[in-house]
C-alpha positions as CSV (number, residue, x, y, z in Angstrom):
1,M,48.4,107.3,-2.8
2,A,46.9,109.6,-0.2
3,T,49.3,110.7,2.5
4,T,49.0,112.4,5.8
5,L,51.9,114.8,6.4
6,A,52.7,116.7,9.6
7,A,50.4,117.6,12.4
8,P,49.1,121.1,13.3
9,I,51.8,123.0,15.1
10,D,49.9,123.3,18.3
11,Q,50.2,119.6,18.9
12,Q,53.2,117.8,20.5
13,L,56.1,118.1,18.1
14,R,57.4,114.9,16.6
15,V,61.0,115.1,15.3
16,A,62.9,112.5,13.3
17,M,66.6,113.0,14.3
18,L,69.0,111.4,11.7
19,C,72.6,110.7,12.7
20,R,75.2,108.0,12.3
21,A,76.2,107.8,16.0
22,V,75.1,108.8,19.4
23,F,76.6,108.8,22.9
24,P,76.8,106.5,24.8
25,L,75.9,103.8,22.3
26,H,78.5,104.5,19.7
27,G,81.3,106.4,21.3
28,F,82.4,109.6,23.1
29,G,83.1,112.1,20.2
30,G,81.8,115.6,19.8
31,I,79.0,114.8,17.4
32,E,77.9,111.8,19.4
33,R,77.6,113.9,22.5
34,H,75.9,116.7,20.5
35,V,73.2,114.3,19.4
36,F,72.7,112.9,22.9
37,H,72.3,116.3,24.5
38,L,70.1,117.7,21.7
39,V,67.6,114.9,21.8
40,T,67.5,114.5,25.6
41,H,67.1,118.3,26.2
42,L,64.4,118.5,23.5
43,S,62.6,115.7,25.3
44,D,62.8,117.7,28.5
45,L,60.8,120.4,26.6
46,G,58.1,117.8,25.6
47,V,59.3,117.0,22.1
48,K,58.7,113.5,20.9
49,L,61.7,112.1,19.0
50,D,62.5,109.2,16.7
51,L,66.2,108.9,16.7
52,W,67.6,107.1,13.6
53,T,71.2,105.9,13.9
54,Q,73.5,103.0,13.0
55,T,73.2,99.5,14.5
56,I,74.0,99.5,18.2
57,P,77.2,97.3,18.8
58,D,77.1,94.4,21.2
59,A,79.7,96.1,23.4
60,A,77.5,99.2,23.9
61,P,76.5,100.0,27.4
62,S,73.1,98.8,28.5
63,S,72.9,100.7,31.8
64,G,74.1,103.9,33.4
65,T,72.8,107.4,33.7
66,A,73.4,108.4,30.0
67,Y,72.0,105.1,28.7
68,D,68.8,105.5,30.8
69,R,68.4,109.1,29.9
70,L,68.4,108.2,26.2
71,C,67.1,104.6,25.9
72,Q,64.7,104.5,28.8
73,N,63.2,107.9,27.9
74,P,59.5,107.6,27.1
75,L,59.7,110.4,24.5
76,I,62.7,109.0,22.6
77,R,62.5,105.9,20.3
78,V,65.8,104.6,18.9
79,H,65.8,103.0,15.4
80,Q,68.8,101.2,13.9
81,T,70.1,101.0,10.3
82,R,73.1,99.1,9.2
83,Y,76.1,101.3,8.5
84,D,79.2,99.0,8.1
85,R,79.3,97.1,4.8
86,T,83.0,97.1,4.3
87,S,84.5,95.2,7.3
88,P,86.7,93.2,7.4
89,W,88.1,94.3,4.1
90,L,88.1,98.0,4.8
91,R,87.8,100.0,8.0
92,P,84.2,101.4,7.9
93,N,85.3,104.9,8.7
94,S,88.4,105.0,6.5
95,I,88.1,107.5,3.7
96,I,87.2,104.8,1.2
97,G,85.1,103.0,3.7
98,R,83.0,106.1,4.4
99,Q,82.6,106.7,0.6
100,I,81.0,103.3,0.3
101,N,79.1,103.1,3.6
102,Y,77.6,106.6,3.9
103,P,75.5,106.7,0.7
104,I,74.0,103.3,1.3
105,F,73.4,104.0,5.0
106,T,71.8,107.4,4.5
107,W,69.6,106.2,1.7
108,Q,68.3,103.2,3.7
109,Q,67.9,105.4,6.8
110,A,66.0,108.0,5.0
111,S,63.8,105.5,3.2
112,A,62.8,104.1,6.6
113,V,62.1,107.6,7.9
114,A,60.0,108.3,4.8
115,K,57.6,105.4,5.6
116,T,57.0,106.8,9.1
117,A,56.6,110.3,7.6
118,Q,54.0,109.1,5.1
119,Q,52.0,107.8,8.0
120,G,51.8,111.4,9.4
121,Q,54.0,110.6,12.4
122,I,56.8,113.2,11.8
123,D,56.6,117.0,11.8
124,I,60.3,117.9,11.5
125,V,63.3,116.1,10.1
126,H,66.6,117.1,11.6
127,S,69.8,115.6,10.1
128,Q,73.3,115.6,11.5
129,G,76.3,115.7,9.1
130,L,76.1,113.7,6.0
131,C,72.8,112.1,7.0
132,A,71.3,115.0,5.1
133,L,72.3,113.2,1.9
134,G,69.8,110.3,2.1
135,W,66.9,112.6,3.1
136,G,67.7,115.0,0.3
137,L,67.6,112.1,-2.2
138,V,64.4,110.6,-0.8
139,R,62.6,114.0,-0.9
140,Q,63.5,114.3,-4.6
141,Q,62.0,110.9,-5.3
142,Q,58.9,111.6,-3.1
143,P,58.0,115.3,-3.5
144,D,55.2,115.1,-1.0
145,L,57.8,114.8,1.7
146,R,58.9,118.4,1.0
147,R,56.0,119.5,3.1
148,I,57.9,118.3,6.1
149,P,60.5,120.9,7.1
150,H,64.1,119.6,6.9
151,I,66.8,121.3,9.1
152,A,70.3,120.1,8.6
153,N,73.5,120.6,10.6
154,P,76.8,120.1,8.7
155,H,78.9,120.6,11.9
156,G,82.5,121.6,11.5
157,M,83.0,121.0,7.8
158,E,86.6,119.9,8.3
159,E,86.5,118.4,4.8
160,Y,86.6,121.9,3.4
161,K,89.2,123.3,5.7
162,N,92.0,120.7,5.7
163,V,95.1,122.3,4.2
164,D,96.8,118.9,3.2
165,W,96.3,118.6,-0.6
166,R,96.1,114.8,-0.3
167,K,93.2,115.0,2.1
168,Q,91.6,117.8,0.0
169,L,91.7,115.3,-2.9
170,A,90.4,112.4,-0.9
171,Y,87.6,114.4,0.6
172,A,86.3,115.7,-2.8
173,P,83.4,113.2,-2.9
174,F,82.3,114.2,0.6
175,R,82.4,117.8,-0.2
176,A,80.2,117.3,-3.2
177,Q,77.7,115.3,-1.1
178,Y,77.8,117.7,1.8
179,S,77.2,120.7,-0.5
180,W,74.4,119.2,-2.5
181,S,72.5,117.7,0.5
182,H,72.6,120.9,2.6
183,R,71.4,123.0,-0.3
184,Q,68.3,120.7,-0.3
185,A,67.5,121.5,3.3
186,D,64.9,124.1,4.2
187,C,67.2,125.4,7.0
188,A,71.0,124.8,7.5
189,I,72.5,125.3,10.9
190,A,75.6,127.3,11.6
191,T,76.9,126.3,15.0
192,D,78.4,129.7,15.6
193,A,77.5,133.2,14.5
194,C,81.1,133.8,13.4
195,T,81.0,130.8,11.0
196,A,77.6,131.5,9.5
197,A,79.1,132.7,6.3
198,D,80.9,129.4,5.9
199,L,77.6,127.7,4.8
200,P,77.1,129.9,1.7
201,H,80.8,130.0,1.0
202,F,81.6,126.3,1.3
203,L,78.2,124.6,0.7
204,G,76.4,127.1,-1.5
205,V,73.5,127.4,0.9
206,D,71.2,130.4,0.5
207,P,72.1,132.8,3.3
208,A,68.4,133.3,4.0
209,R,68.2,129.6,5.0
210,V,71.0,129.7,7.6
211,A,70.1,129.7,11.3
212,V,72.6,130.0,14.1
213,L,72.1,127.3,16.7
214,P,75.2,127.0,18.8
215,S,76.9,123.7,19.8
216,A,76.7,123.6,23.6
217,I,77.7,121.8,26.7
218,D,75.6,120.7,29.6
219,V,76.8,123.0,32.4
220,A,75.2,121.0,35.2
221,E,76.6,117.7,33.9
222,A,80.1,119.2,33.5
223,L,80.3,120.5,37.0
224,E,78.8,117.4,38.5
225,Q,81.8,115.5,37.1
226,V,84.1,117.4,39.4
227,D,85.4,115.0,42.2
228,A,87.4,117.0,44.7
229,E,89.3,113.9,46.0
230,L,90.1,112.7,42.5
231,G,91.3,116.2,41.6
232,H,93.5,116.3,44.6
233,D,95.0,112.9,43.8
234,L,95.7,114.0,40.2
235,A,97.3,117.2,41.3
236,Q,99.4,115.3,43.8
237,R,100.5,112.6,41.3
238,L,101.4,115.3,38.8
239,D,103.1,117.4,41.5
240,L,101.2,120.5,40.5
241,A,101.7,122.2,43.8
242,S,105.3,122.8,43.0
243,S,104.5,124.6,39.8
244,E,104.0,128.4,39.7
245,V,101.9,128.3,36.6
246,V,100.1,125.3,35.0
247,F,98.9,125.4,31.4
248,L,96.4,122.9,30.0
249,T,95.5,121.9,26.5
250,V,93.0,119.2,25.5
251,S,92.5,117.7,22.1
252,R,93.6,115.0,19.7
253,L,97.3,115.0,19.1
254,E,97.1,115.8,15.4
255,R,99.1,118.2,13.3
256,N,96.1,120.4,12.7
257,K,95.8,121.1,16.4
258,G,98.9,123.3,16.3
259,Y,100.7,121.8,19.2
260,H,104.1,121.9,17.4
261,L,103.6,125.7,17.3
262,L,102.7,125.8,21.0
263,L,105.9,124.0,22.0
264,A,107.9,126.3,19.8
265,A,106.2,129.4,21.3
266,L,106.8,128.2,24.8
267,A,110.5,127.7,24.0
268,D,110.6,131.3,22.8
269,L,109.3,132.4,26.3
270,R,112.1,131.0,28.4
271,D,113.0,134.5,29.6
272,V,109.5,135.2,31.0
273,L,108.3,131.8,32.1
274,P,108.9,130.8,35.8
275,T,111.5,128.1,36.2
276,N,108.8,125.6,37.4
277,W,106.0,126.1,34.8
278,R,104.1,123.1,33.4
279,L,102.1,122.2,30.3
280,L,99.7,119.3,30.6
281,M,98.5,117.9,27.3
282,V,95.4,115.6,27.4
283,G,94.6,113.5,24.4
284,T,96.0,110.8,22.1
285,G,96.9,110.8,18.5
286,K,99.5,110.1,15.8
287,E,101.6,113.2,16.7
288,Q,102.4,112.0,20.2
289,A,105.9,110.6,19.5
290,A,106.7,113.7,17.4
291,L,105.6,116.1,20.1
292,E,107.6,114.2,22.7
293,Q,110.7,114.4,20.5
294,Q,110.1,118.1,19.9
295,A,109.8,118.8,23.6
296,Q,113.0,117.0,24.1
297,N,114.8,118.8,21.4
298,L,113.6,122.2,22.6
299,G,114.7,121.4,26.2
300,L,111.1,121.4,27.4
301,A,110.7,117.8,28.4
302,Q,110.8,118.4,32.1
303,H,107.9,120.9,31.8
304,V,105.7,119.0,29.4
305,S,103.5,116.1,30.4
306,L,101.5,114.1,27.8
307,L,98.7,112.5,29.9
308,G,96.9,110.5,27.2
309,R,93.1,110.1,27.4
310,L,91.4,110.9,30.7
311,S,87.9,110.0,31.7
312,D,85.3,112.8,31.9
313,R,85.5,112.7,35.7
314,E,89.3,112.9,35.7
315,L,89.4,115.8,33.1
316,H,86.7,117.9,34.8
317,S,88.5,117.4,38.1
318,L,91.8,118.4,36.6
319,Y,90.4,121.6,35.2
320,E,90.0,122.8,38.8
321,H,93.8,122.5,39.4
322,V,95.3,124.4,36.4
323,D,95.7,128.1,35.7
324,L,95.3,128.8,31.9
325,F,93.8,126.9,29.0
326,I,95.5,127.1,25.6
327,H,94.0,126.0,22.3
328,P,96.4,126.6,19.4
329,T,94.3,124.8,16.7
330,L,94.9,125.6,13.1
331,Y,91.3,125.0,12.1
332,E,88.3,124.1,14.2
333,G,84.6,123.3,14.4
334,S,82.7,124.8,17.4
335,S,85.3,123.9,20.0
336,L,83.4,122.4,22.9
337,V,86.6,121.8,24.8
338,T,87.0,125.6,25.0
339,L,83.5,125.8,26.6
340,E,84.4,123.1,29.1
341,A,87.5,125.1,30.1
342,M,85.5,128.3,30.4
343,I,82.8,126.8,32.6
344,H,85.6,125.8,35.0
345,R,86.5,129.6,35.2
346,L,89.8,129.2,33.2
347,P,91.2,132.1,31.2
348,V,91.8,131.1,27.6
349,V,94.5,131.8,25.0
350,A,93.2,130.4,21.7
351,T,93.5,130.9,18.0
352,A,90.7,132.6,16.1
353,A,89.7,129.4,14.3
354,G,86.2,128.0,13.7
355,G,83.7,129.1,16.3
356,I,86.2,130.1,18.9
357,P,85.8,133.9,18.3
358,D,82.2,133.6,19.5
359,K,83.5,132.3,22.8
360,V,86.8,134.0,23.6
361,I,86.9,137.8,23.6
362,S,90.3,139.3,23.9
363,G,90.7,141.2,27.1
364,H,87.4,139.9,28.5
365,N,87.9,136.2,29.1
366,G,91.2,135.6,27.5
367,L,93.2,136.4,24.3
368,L,92.7,135.5,20.7
369,V,95.5,135.1,18.2
370,P,95.6,134.3,14.4
371,A,95.9,130.6,13.6
372,N,99.1,129.1,12.4
373,N,101.2,132.0,13.7
374,Q,103.9,130.9,16.2
375,R,105.1,134.5,16.9
376,A,101.5,135.7,17.6
377,L,100.9,132.8,19.9
378,A,104.2,133.5,21.8
379,N,103.3,137.2,22.1
380,A,99.8,136.4,23.4
381,L,101.2,134.0,26.1
382,R,103.7,136.7,27.1
383,L,100.9,139.2,27.4
384,A,98.7,136.8,29.4
385,L,101.6,136.2,31.8
386,D,102.0,140.0,32.2
387,L,98.2,140.3,32.9
388,R,98.0,137.4,35.3
389,Q,96.2,139.5,37.9
390,Y,93.2,139.5,35.6
391,W,92.9,135.7,35.2
392,P,90.3,135.3,37.9
393,Q,88.2,138.1,36.3
394,W,88.6,136.5,32.8
395,G,87.7,133.1,34.2
396,A,84.5,134.4,35.7
397,A,83.6,136.2,32.5
398,G,84.1,133.1,30.5
399,A,81.8,131.0,32.8
400,A,79.1,133.7,32.4
401,I,79.4,133.5,28.6
402,V,78.8,129.7,28.7
403,R,75.8,129.9,31.0
404,R,74.2,132.7,28.9
405,S,74.7,131.3,25.4
406,F,76.2,127.8,25.3
407,D,74.3,125.8,27.9
408,W,72.2,123.0,26.4
409,P,68.9,124.0,28.0
410,V,69.3,127.4,26.4
411,V,70.2,126.0,23.0
412,A,67.4,123.4,23.1
413,R,64.9,126.2,23.6
414,Q,66.4,128.0,20.6
415,T,66.2,124.8,18.5
416,L,62.5,124.3,19.5
417,A,61.8,128.0,18.5
418,T,63.4,127.3,15.1
419,Y,61.3,124.3,14.6
420,H,58.2,126.4,15.2
421,E,59.4,129.0,12.8
422,L,59.8,126.4,10.1
423,L,56.4,125.0,10.7
424,Q,54.9,128.4,10.6
425,A,56.6,129.1,7.3
426,R,55.3,125.8,6.0
427,S,51.8,126.7,7.0
428,L,52.0,130.2,5.4
429,R,53.5,128.9,2.1
430,G,51.7,125.6,1.9
431,G,54.8,123.6,2.0
432,F,58.5,124.0,1.0
433,Q,59.7,123.8,-2.6
């Protein structure tokens, strides 16, 4: 059968974006937001996008700024593929549920994309996470599709980094699928320069096929969330004015986030901390009760406040009323929450995990410490307190880093340039093999 594949590169680019979920239709997580910002900012550059995702739930919003920017955008078409085939017997995103749902979902999604591609309506396929699996399989079945460049983003690859042997065993099928599918891509994305070697190491991807395209935040959107009155009310309700120093940390309350080490480190610093210091912990998770008990046992309960989940507006307003951001994670993806703290001019003490070393430079905008090291974390916090006069300077430096390298308009332009490089390579080589 004759096929028409990919337009000349001087025409408007047409990109098929493959994902499982997108903000605001399916949730508020990091990948959901990544997809939302990527497609909307690419559309700002004139790229035409077909966004392929799972079925939109009935409870999804049907209005609002984010919804309109995505679903009322003339350059973005949203296509739906059924994901959940295990409810009510299994949670669709449980380990077993994902092992059943993902292969079927990605195959059906990719098969639908292939029909559009065979009609000459797609120039680039860009997959998120394990959605690379279906497209890799379909390209094997239909070799003509290899003429369309495929760029794949595996994101944080936590399945490779979890230290719990039980999760290591449970994630084995995902690791096999991730590794194979990203080796099939013409280009695999590292979301930070300091983690680029993870793709050859964990996935077996050819280093020559790795491109660094950072995960980012929308600076303008983040700062627009600040509500001075709401921030004042939060500060008053939490009685922050009576505290000499206020620490903030934001993440899921899970063991791998290192909060048990942070509490132990703070307990070690009783001799240098002011009597009225505070630690605000934003997030929910299964470690909440254990952390509350640990704070009680260490005599820190009066200083530690677990705030649960805050809205975006509440969180960004709260950033303006704290002094130091701490991120003690044991392993990490790109760490967007660190970028959020930095754009609010907060100095940062964080572990050198995942993509954090690309963002936090010791002595420039904060301090980096080895992961899973309570003593090193305590020493860094002690040093940060000794250098408190530099915190405003560190905060300004951090904000400049975000604006220069991790703002979505910047990253969208880099992504578009990578698309053009792939199309140029296709033109020179007569297609990918």
